C-alpha positions, -999 to +999 in steps of 0.1 A: -395-691+308-397-678+344-368-654+337-386-640+306-418-636+324-400-617+352-385-593+326-420-587+313-432-580+348-403-557+354-412-537+323-449-539+324-452-502+317-440-510+282-471-532+275-486-507+250-453-510+230-453-548+232-490-549+219-483-523+192-453-543+179-472-575+180-502-560+161-478-546+135-462-580+132-496-597+128-505-573+100-472-579+083-476-617+086-511-616+072-499-596+043-471-621+037-496-650+038-516-633+010-486-636-013-488-674-019-525-672-027-520-643-052-491-660-069-510-693-070-540-676-086-516-659-111-501-693-120-536-708-126-547-679-148-515-680-169-516-718-172-553-717-182-547-689-208-517-707-223-536-740-224-566-723-241-543-707-267-526-740-274-559-758-279-571-731-303-605-730-286-625-697-285-613-662-292-576-663-283-574-625-281-604-623-257-589-650-235-555-634-235-571-600-228-591-613-198-560-631-185-539-599-188-565-579-169-566-604-141-528-608-137-524-570-138-550-567-110-532-595-091-499-577-096-514-545-081-526-567-052-490-579-047-478-543-048-504-533-022-494-562+000-457-552-003-465-516+006-484-528+037-455-550+047-430-521+042-452-494+059-465-514+089-432-532+093-413-499+097-439-487+121-433-518+142-396-513+139-399-477+152-420-490+182-393-516+188-365-491+188-384-468+212-393-498+234-357-509+236-346-474+246-373-472+273-365-507+285-328-498+288-338-468+309-361-488+332-336-516+337-306-493+341-324-469+365-337-498+387-302-513+388-286-480+398-314-475+424-306-509+439-269-502+439-275-470+458-297-488+483-271-516+489-249-511+520-212-504+521-205-541+527-216-550+492-190-526+477-163-540+501-165-573+481-171-561+445-150-546+419-164-514+404-156-524+369-174-557+374-205-539+385-205-517+355-197-546+330-225-566+345-249-538+339-238-531+303-238-568+293-270-578+310-291-550+298-278-551+262-287-588+260-321-584+276-332-555+255-319-571+223-339-602+230-371-585+240-370-564+208-364-595+187-389-616+206-417-590+204-411-587+167-409-624+159-432-641+184-465-630+168-450-636+133-440-672+142-472-680+160-495-665+134-476-680+105-475-714+122-512-715+129-522-702+095-500-726+076-512-756+096-549-746+090-544-740+053-524-772+049-550-792+067-577-777+044-559-788+012-545-822+025-544-832+061-511-853+061-493-820+053-505-805+085-497-837+105-461-836+093-457-799+101-473-806+135-446-832+141-418-809+128-424-780+152-423-798+186-394-821+175-373-791+165-382-773+197-372-804+218-339-807+200-333-770+206-341-774+243-315-801+245-290-778+229-296-749+252-289-766+286-252-770+281-250-737+261-263-717+290-239-732+315-209-724+292-223-689+286-225-683+323-188-693+327-179-670+299-198-641+315-179-647+348-145-644+330-156-613+311-170-596+342-138-602+362-116-591+333-137-560+328-136-552+365-098-555+365-096-534+333-115-506+349-094-508+380-061-507+361-072-478+339-082-459+371-048-465+386-025-464+356+002-444+374+005-472+400+007-499+373+034-480+353+053-471+384+057-507+394+063-518+357+033-542+359+019-535+324+029-570+311+016-588+341-018-570+339-020-576+302-012-613+306-038-617+333-064-599+311-055-620+281-058-653+301-094-644+310-103-638+274-084-669+262-106-688+286-136-673+269-122-685+235-119-720+248-154-719+262-167-704+230-151-733+211-168-759+233-201-739+231-200-734+193-190-771+186-219-783+207-243-758+192-234-765+156-234-802+160-269-801+175-279-776+148-268-799+121-289-827+137-319-804+140-317-791+104-311-827+091-344-838+108-362-807+095-349-812+059-361-848+060-396-838+070-398-811+044-385-835+017-416-857+025-438-826+024-425-814-011-427-850-024-464-852-014-472-819-030-454-828-063-470-863-065-505-850-058-500-823-085-489-848-111-519-870-102-543-841-106-552-835-070-536-801-070-537-775-098-503-759-107-515-727-089-522-747-057-489-764-060-471-730-062-492-717-033-485-748-011-447-747-019-446-711-009-465-719+023-441-746+031-413-721+027-432-698+051-437-727+075-400-734+075-392-698+084-407-699+119-388-731+127-355-717+115-362-684+133-368-705+164-331-712+167-324-675+164-349-666+191-337-694+213-301-682+209-311-646+219-332-660+247-303-680+261-281-649+261-308-629+277-314-656+304-277-659+311-273-621+311-304-615+333-291-640+358-264-617+370-287-587+367-314-603+389-288-616+413-281-580+422-317-570+421-326-598+444-301-588+471-318-577+503-299-547+516-307-557+551-293-592+547-262-580+528-256-554+555-257-580+583-281-560+605-270-540+635-282-506+648-273-474+631-268-440+649-300-426+664-312-396+682-304-396+719-331-409+741-350-378+752-363-374+787-379-340+788-371-326+754-358-340+721-320-337+715-309-315+686-277-303+671-263-273+690-280-283+723-253-275+750-269-298+776-264-330+755-234-346+738-232-343+701-220-379+697-221-408+722-207-443+717-220-468+743-203-502+745-200-505+707-187-538+693-182-542+655-164-564+630-163-567+593-160-605+595-161-628+624-136-610+646-142-578+664-124-547+651-139-526+678-147-540+713-165-521+740-160-486+726-175-459+748-170-421+747-189-388+744-181-358+722-195-325+735-211-299+712-184-280+695-156-302+709-126-313+688-116-349+695-088-368+678-083-405+675-048-419+676-036-455+672-017-480+652-029-489+617-058-512+619-067-500+654-102-490+644-100-452+639-116-451+604-141-477+615-154-454+642-161-427+617-177-452+593-201-463+621-208-427+629-220-421+593-241-453+594-221-471+567-222-502+589-244-514+617-229-522+651-230-557+665-239-545+700-240-512+718-255-479+707-244-448+689-264-416+695-260-384+674-278-352+682-298-342+652-296-377+636-332-374+625-354-403+614-331-420+589-297-424+574-303-396+550-310-371+578-280-384+597-256-379+568-269-345+560-257-334+595-221-347+590-194-331+568-165-353+558-130-346+544-113-378+535-076-385+530-084-391+493-106-362+481-129-384+459-139-358+433-161-363+404-155-356+367-176-324+365-165-288+370-149-273+401-181-256+410-201-288+408-177-306+430-178-278+457-216-278+455-219-316+457-233-315+492-255-286+485-264-287+447-289-258+452-262-234+464-257-202+445-225-193+427-219-166+453-221-193+481-198-216+461-173-187+456-174-178+493-166-214+504-138-216+478-122-184+491-123-197+527-106-230+515-080-211+494-094-227+462-096-193+445-058-190+447-055-215+418-088-214+401-080-179+388-053-195+367-077-217+347-093-201+316-128-213+326-124-206+363-149-225+384-164-240+353-132-259+345-138-296+340-113-314+363-115-349+347-122-383+363-113-382+401-098-347+395-069-361+375-061-326+361-054-312+396-026-316+421-032-334+454-033-301+473-058-285+449-081-315+451-079-315+489-088-278+490-118-284+469-128-312+493-125-288+522-146-262+503-172-289+497-174-296+534-175-258+542-204-253+518-224-282+533-221-264+567-229-296+587-228-293+625-205-324+628-173-327+610-151-358+603-115-354+591-101-387+580-063-383+575-072-351+556-036-338+551-014-368+556-007-372+518+001-336+511+034-318+507+043-291+533+031-261+512-002-278+503-006-289+539-003-253+552-030-241+528-054-270+535-047-268+572-057-232+573-090-241+556-095-269+580-090-246+610-117-223+596-139-253+589-136-267+624-144-234+641-177-238+661-182-274+649-181-308+666-150-323+650-138-359+650-103-361+637-084-392+627-048-386+636-030-370+607-004-344+618+007-343+654+006-305+652-031-307+645-036-331+674-019-308+698-047-282+692-077-306+699-097-306+731-092-343+738-075-373+724-088-409+723-060-435+719-069-469+705-051-502+709-063-534+693-098-521+688-102-509+724-099-474+740-066-472+758-066-436+770-088-405+769-075-370+779-062-336+768-030-335+748-012-322+779-025-351+800-017-378+775+018-363+768+027-371+804+009-404+807+035-426+790+008-441+767+005-441+729+004-404+724+034-399+746+052-425+726+043-407+694+057-374+707+090-392+716+092-410+682+086-378+663+117-362+678+139-393+672+161-398+641+167-435+647+155-457+618+138-481+642+118-452+657+109-439+622+096-473+613+076-474+645+062-440+638+049-451+604+028-478+620+006-450+634+000-435+600+012-402+614+039-381+599 
């Protein structure tokens, strides 16, 4: 019940729809309750007319004529009631459909808003497909239940109260038996639901994991096929759903065994109710019309009880589904993140720091310690980057190069120490607006080429997009597409080559025109021709900007102002390329390895992720 109340609070803006649906349901129920009385009255009129004709008393024609007039009027009343049920029922159905759509919008938007607010650490531990599957399943089950519940709740409540009152008026033991049937059936249903919900939760876990893996495999189908893992992936996927089959068998067996018990108890109570009505009719306490009316009422009384199992079933699914939904919504971004300071403006003495100020460093790391888990990945990192300086980071794989840029962008908080960025502004959004990034993997979206270039500046004009594209040599291949910059590139740019995607990523960073630039292995995965084109764009992009470069090509490193070498999460050396080439450290080792043809040296070179 707490979960359902929480859903209502979450969607309180839909209260007018809930009320409208309930009012429509109440009108439809009232119209339905009129039917037994009308049919009961018709029965009495017909029985009376037939009895009078059989006795031969009075003018048979007059009696028959009056009876016909009354039953025709009652038939018209039945038609009116039916039209009300159909008309108002469809109005309520329309409101229910609109309410469901609006609820889906509210729940989906809030879920997405929460996902956007959660820190990078959350995504480090979650499969993308699982996140999406959880959203689709949870919201479908919640909206389906709320639509069913809002339509049926008033109907069940109004019908139950009305039937109890009418039964008590005609013969109180009928009302007593009904009053026993309702809570008894509800208690048996509650007993059924406990185990059912536990099994449903286990099924949902299997489905979410399978869906997550499904999305991952579809997104990396080339890798799956290249390693001939289709059968293994299919087997693992099948095992998850086979587990849901087993759980569904247990769940269904339990549910139907309990349902047989519930219905058996219910049928026994209604047997007594019908027996009482029949006996009292035979003994003259009820007229034939009252008997018909009461039998129909008992049928209506039975419907809410039977519907209760339907509502409970939908409620169980909604509760099980909303559990995973609210688990995400209840996450505190600060707690998930683990705390720690983000980059901030330099401490000002006489004037505030800003991007482009030659008297202050653009970026400063001061005694930074950081780790993804218990162990430190970075320990005591300290360095400055001057305005407009190009600085490269070199080190073995896992040495902390990418982690430094992740901390610079505020994706994680530091354990200790400080990071100062000129122009960082008041929050992470301001900070990230001032940083342009070109990743090793371009990370394009499924829209058009123009939309991807303008992702960092969606308000850019087509002329500005075109200018950035020309600088990044994107125009050299876009002209070959029939739709030019309006060409849809597919999910993650699947219709483009690696070099084409990377040139679009460079154009995107150019158009953003941020004062600080991060290049994370931006050309290491490209062929020689693509590298030359992208490198020319990168040189143009870095001109006049503060650039932090994770070592990709040694030729690029040779052109930087300074190199920072990292070893086991600590700074080993800092100096110009010429200074470090003669120091005998990591950079000097890399230069020597690059010129060697020995297999051992080539293996050693690959440990640095530098080609």
